C-alpha positions as a Python dict, from the first residue, in 0.01 Angstrom:
ca = {
    (1, 'M'): (0, 0, 0),
    (2, 'K'): (-335, -62, 133),
    (3, 'H'): (-382, 304, 53),
    (4, 'M'): (-293, 252, -328),
    (5, 'I'): (-539, -80, -303),
    (6, 'W'): (-834, 157, -201),
    (7, 'R'): (-778, 477, -426),
    (8, 'A'): (-763, 183, -720),
    (9, 'V'): (-1106, -4, -622),
    (10, 'I'): (-1241, 357, -606),
    (11, 'T'): (-1121, 526, -865),
    (12, 'S'): (-1281, 208, -1071),
    (13, 'C'): (-1641, 201, -888),
    (14, 'V'): (-1616, 585, -971),
    (15, 'L'): (-1505, 514, -1376),
    (16, 'T'): (-1810, 253, -1378),
    (17, 'L'): (-2083, 464, -1260),
    (18, 'A'): (-1959, 794, -1439),
    (19, 'G'): (-1993, 482, -1767),
    (20, 'T'): (-2347, 393, -1691),
    (21, 'A'): (-2472, 746, -1656),
    (22, 'L'): (-2290, 808, -1969),
    (23, 'A'): (-2463, 483, -2133),
    (24, 'Q'): (-2788, 605, -1988),
    (25, 'Q'): (-2802, 984, -2072),
    (26, 'A'): (-2709, 795, -2471),
    (27, 'A'): (-3049, 602, -2444),
    (28, 'P'): (-3305, 769, -2708),
    (29, 'A'): (-3611, 788, -2572),
    (30, 'P'): (-3870, 618, -2726),
    (31, 'M'): (-4097, 861, -2959),
    (32, 'R'): (-4410, 795, -3087),
    (33, 'V'): (-4557, 724, -3451),
    (34, 'R'): (-4905, 820, -3502),
    (35, 'G'): (-5101, 692, -3804),
    (36, 'Q'): (-5222, 467, -4029),
    (37, 'I'): (-5065, 103, -4123),
    (38, 'E'): (-5021, 153, -4539),
    (39, 'K'): (-4853, -168, -4608),
    (40, 'V'): (-4706, -464, -4414),
    (41, 'D'): (-4381, -647, -4555),
    (42, 'G'): (-4297, -890, -4361),
    (43, 'N'): (-4184, -763, -3948),
    (44, 'T'): (-4158, -410, -4138),
    (45, 'L'): (-4473, -157, -4148),
    (46, 'T'): (-4535, 170, -4349),
    (47, 'V'): (-4720, 395, -4152),
    (48, 'K'): (-4869, 708, -4316),
    (49, 'A'): (-4839, 929, -4035),
    (50, 'R'): (-5092, 1175, -3939),
    (51, 'D'): (-4869, 1479, -4056),
    (52, 'G'): (-4871, 1341, -4391),
    (53, 'A'): (-4549, 1207, -4372),
    (54, 'T'): (-4410, 783, -4491),
    (55, 'M'): (-4265, 611, -4200),
    (56, 'A'): (-4101, 262, -4239),
    (57, 'V'): (-4073, 83, -3863),
    (58, 'N'): (-3945, -288, -3859),
    (59, 'V'): (-4187, -501, -3596),
    (60, 'P'): (-3991, -724, -3357),
    (61, 'D'): (-4185, -1046, -3284),
    (62, 'S'): (-4150, -971, -2979),
    (63, 'V'): (-4380, -645, -2974),
    (64, 'R'): (-4636, -584, -2725),
    (65, 'V'): (-4978, -505, -2865),
    (66, 'T'): (-5246, -317, -2717),
    (67, 'G'): (-5635, -299, -2869),
    (68, 'V'): (-5747, 48, -2858),
    (69, 'V'): (-6177, -8, -2786),
    (70, 'K'): (-6465, 306, -2768),
    (71, 'A'): (-6555, 327, -2414),
    (72, 'S'): (-6730, 543, -2228),
    (73, 'L'): (-6788, 757, -1924),
    (74, 'A'): (-7004, 457, -1722),
    (75, 'D'): (-6689, 228, -1758),
    (76, 'I'): (-6464, 508, -1554),
    (77, 'K'): (-6535, 389, -1195),
    (78, 'P'): (-6418, 455, -840),
    (79, 'N'): (-6024, 297, -823),
    (80, 'S'): (-6034, 254, -1224),
    (81, 'Y'): (-5691, 282, -1369),
    (82, 'I'): (-5673, 513, -1601),
    (83, 'G'): (-5427, 761, -1834),
    (84, 'V'): (-5505, 1075, -1912),
    (85, 'T'): (-5407, 1332, -2167),
    (86, 'A'): (-5518, 1625, -2152),
    (87, 'M'): (-5435, 2033, -2118),
    (88, 'P'): (-5321, 2203, -1812),
    (89, 'Q'): (-5591, 2461, -1642),
    (90, 'P'): (-5535, 2759, -1445),
    (91, 'D'): (-5660, 2621, -1165),
    (92, 'G'): (-5431, 2328, -1146),
    (93, 'S'): (-5704, 2126, -1316),
    (94, 'Q'): (-5637, 1912, -1616),
    (95, 'K'): (-5914, 1943, -1902),
    (96, 'A'): (-5900, 1589, -2078),
    (97, 'I'): (-5803, 1582, -2455),
    (98, 'A'): (-5864, 1159, -2413),
    (99, 'V'): (-5924, 900, -2105),
    (100, 'H'): (-5751, 574, -2198),
    (101, 'I'): (-5892, 278, -1929),
    (102, 'F'): (-5609, 30, -1817),
    (103, 'T'): (-5697, -371, -1828),
    (104, 'E'): (-5653, -472, -1465),
    (105, 'A'): (-5332, -632, -1542),
    (106, 'Q'): (-5145, -312, -1688),
    (107, 'R'): (-5214, -139, -1318),
    (108, 'G'): (-4901, 76, -1213),
    (109, 'A'): (-4827, 117, -1602),
    (110, 'G'): (-4591, 441, -1632),
    (111, 'E'): (-4768, 600, -1344),
    (112, 'G'): (-4733, 932, -1287),
    (113, 'H'): (-4735, 1267, -1411),
    (114, 'R'): (-4562, 1425, -1712),
    (115, 'P'): (-4553, 1610, -2046),
    (116, 'W'): (-4681, 1467, -2340),
    (117, 'D'): (-4694, 1483, -2809),
    (118, 'L'): (-4967, 1495, -2840),
    (119, 'R'): (-4981, 1881, -2873),
    (120, 'P'): (-4778, 2136, -2737),
    (121, 'G'): (-4787, 2181, -2326),
    (122, 'S'): (-5072, 1857, -2309),
    (123, 'T'): (-4944, 1623, -2015),
    (124, 'M'): (-5051, 1248, -1922),
    (125, 'T'): (-5125, 1145, -1606),
    (126, 'N'): (-5195, 786, -1546),
    (127, 'A'): (-5356, 710, -1200),
    (128, 'A'): (-5591, 542, -1013),
    (129, 'V'): (-5951, 683, -998),
    (130, 'E'): (-6050, 790, -642),
    (131, 'T'): (-6357, 979, -673),
    (132, 'T'): (-6601, 1080, -958),
    (133, 'A'): (-6887, 1336, -969),
    (134, 'T'): (-7115, 1536, -1238),
    (135, 'G'): (-6988, 1932, -1297),
    (136, 'V'): (-7035, 2218, -1505),
    (137, 'D'): (-6765, 2127, -1749),
    (138, 'G'): (-6819, 1810, -1782),
    (139, 'Q'): (-6758, 1493, -1527),
    (140, 'V'): (-6483, 1576, -1276),
    (141, 'L'): (-6222, 1277, -1146),
    (142, 'T'): (-6031, 1326, -890),
    (143, 'V'): (-5680, 1092, -992),
    (144, 'K'): (-5399, 989, -733),
    (145, 'Y'): (-5102, 865, -818),
    (146, 'K'): (-4713, 751, -649),
    (147, 'S'): (-4434, 1031, -710),
    (148, 'A'): (-4101, 939, -592),
    (149, 'D'): (-4218, 867, -191),
    (150, 'K'): (-4539, 1031, -159),
    (151, 'T'): (-4907, 1038, -352),
    (152, 'E'): (-4991, 1330, -556),
    (153, 'E'): (-5365, 1451, -699),
    (154, 'K'): (-5490, 1575, -992),
    (155, 'K'): (-5834, 1691, -1038),
    (156, 'V'): (-5964, 1553, -1424),
    (157, 'V'): (-6239, 1764, -1593),
    (158, 'V'): (-6369, 1522, -1858),
    (159, 'P'): (-6615, 1748, -2160),
    (160, 'P'): (-6845, 1584, -2337),
    (161, 'D'): (-6647, 1604, -2657),
    (162, 'A'): (-6299, 1395, -2482),
    (163, 'A'): (-6188, 1066, -2624),
    (164, 'I'): (-6286, 777, -2381),
    (165, 'V'): (-6151, 433, -2473),
    (166, 'A'): (-6069, 123, -2309),
    (167, 'F'): (-5755, -117, -2343),
    (168, 'Q'): (-5741, -484, -2424),
    (169, 'P'): (-5511, -739, -2507),
    (170, 'G'): (-5350, -743, -2887),
    (171, 'E'): (-5204, -971, -3128),
    (172, 'K'): (-4948, -885, -3379),
    (173, 'S'): (-5154, -1027, -3615),
    (174, 'E'): (-5416, -705, -3614),
    (175, 'L'): (-5159, -533, -3754),
    (176, 'K'): (-5237, -488, -4066),
    (177, 'S'): (-5297, -240, -4408),
    (178, 'G'): (-5565, 23, -4295),
    (179, 'A'): (-5571, -30, -3896),
    (180, 'Q'): (-5508, 300, -3735),
    (181, 'V'): (-5230, 314, -3471),
    (182, 'I'): (-4966, 458, -3225),
    (183, 'I'): (-4653, 338, -3198),
    (184, 'S'): (-4387, 373, -2954),
    (185, 'V'): (-4065, 336, -3136),
    (186, 'Q'): (-3674, 337, -3032),
    (187, 'K'): (-3453, 527, -3299),
    (188, 'Q'): (-3127, 305, -3357),
    (189, 'A'): (-2809, 432, -3457),
    (190, 'D'): (-2868, 275, -3837),
    (191, 'G'): (-3129, 571, -3855),
    (192, 'T'): (-3400, 262, -3864),
    (193, 'L'): (-3707, 298, -3663),
    (194, 'T'): (-3804, -48, -3455),
    (195, 'A'): (-4123, -51, -3254),
    (196, 'V'): (-4134, -92, -2896),
    (197, 'S'): (-4523, -102, -2860),
    (198, 'V'): (-4782, -70, -3063),
    (199, 'N'): (-5173, 46, -2996),
    (200, 'V'): (-5401, -23, -3256),
    (201, 'G'): (-5773, 107, -3316),
    (202, 'R'): (-6061, -176, -3345),
    (203, 'D'): (-6397, -110, -3507),
    (204, 'G'): (-6299, 148, -3658),
    (205, 'V'): (-6125, 355, -3365),
    (206, 'T'): (-5840, 571, -3398),
    (207, 'P'): (-5611, 527, -3072),
    (208, 'P'): (-5676, 940, -2944),
    (209, 'M'): (-5356, 986, -2717),
}
């Protein structure tokens, strides 16, 4: 009897774990909508994407909004927490397309190194700046991030043409016609798009990531 009870318990646990794994696999990864807001109708944004497509995005009241403002290399200091959109180089370094300076409250957000969808083969590295120095091809940053149970390091070259921006706390009221945005969206079962977070450019800035 005890053997039968334990077999039932183990089977139940296995089925629960399998169901959880399937549910996690079924959840689609967020996608990004990059473009300009054309119209605001209640909680629905009509966005003209950079590729010319027009998309409707539902924006819940709880959506996280972040302002994006122009910044400079002088704003990047040791221990700054940054996100680097880059192209991998043959020597293992990352050539920055854009650098995004996080607020202190955002430290640790999305930490790590991963593929990115700005350009084919591009990457995103969210990490703390260890050192910064002037190099032949631009400013050279050494950044460190936690990966699993270890700390990893990347060399980032920031060329003169790389976009540099900083994040600031934002408000949903900033989502107006004409605003340049990058929206992280979740595609729903019925095909509609719901915003998870929005980066909105301020003072004419187009979020570069």
